[in-house]
C-alpha positions, 0 to 999 in steps of 0.5 A: 504507581508511576509508569516511570518506576516500572521495569520494561517488563512490568510496563509490558504487562501494564500495557497489555492490560490497557490495551483493547482486545482486537477481535481477530475474526472481525478483522480477518473478515473485514480484510478479506472483504475489503481486499476482495473488493479491491481485486473485484474492482481491478477485475472490473476495470480490466473488463472495461478496458478490454470491452474498449478494444484493448488486447489483454496485456495492455488492458492489464497494464492500463488497469495497473495504472488506474489503480495506481491513479485511484489509490493515489487520489484516495490517499490524497483526499485521506480517504485510503487511511480511512478504508485502511483502518476499516479494512485493515490488511485487506487494503495491502492488496499489492498494487493499491498498498504500494501506491498508498506507500508512494503517495503518503510520505509525500503528503506528510511533507507538502508543507515544505513546498512541492519540489523540496517537500512532495517530490523529494519525499515521495520516494522515502518509502517506495525508493528502496523497493523501487531500486531493489525491483529494478536491480533484481529484474536487471540481474534476472535479465542478465541470467536469462540472457547468459543462459540462452 
């Protein structure tokens, strides 16, 4: 019958019947491979920075910046979403997934202009994360200072 006449439970059962089954094994393998590839890329970038003479700590920072820039670029070119559709959870690897989360909302609002659209909306998703992270590190720092 018509979907408007269904109870919520009947509708759920209807949706379950119509839904395409997700192949768990394949999804897990793809997530593992894509996530692993992103991490391997990160290691290659780190080795590259170190071969240019950067100390390990600075090379780590440069690697983080490189990965953020790369995933922002890929998000901007709409390639990160294609990768995410293919690799699923593998693309949620912390730093590239975070960069994608910052860049995506900005792109959704680029039609509203650069400052009012992109710049204002860029932090709608990441803003609370950045705020919480900063606040947590300040509190952690104060606790460490008081304990010493």
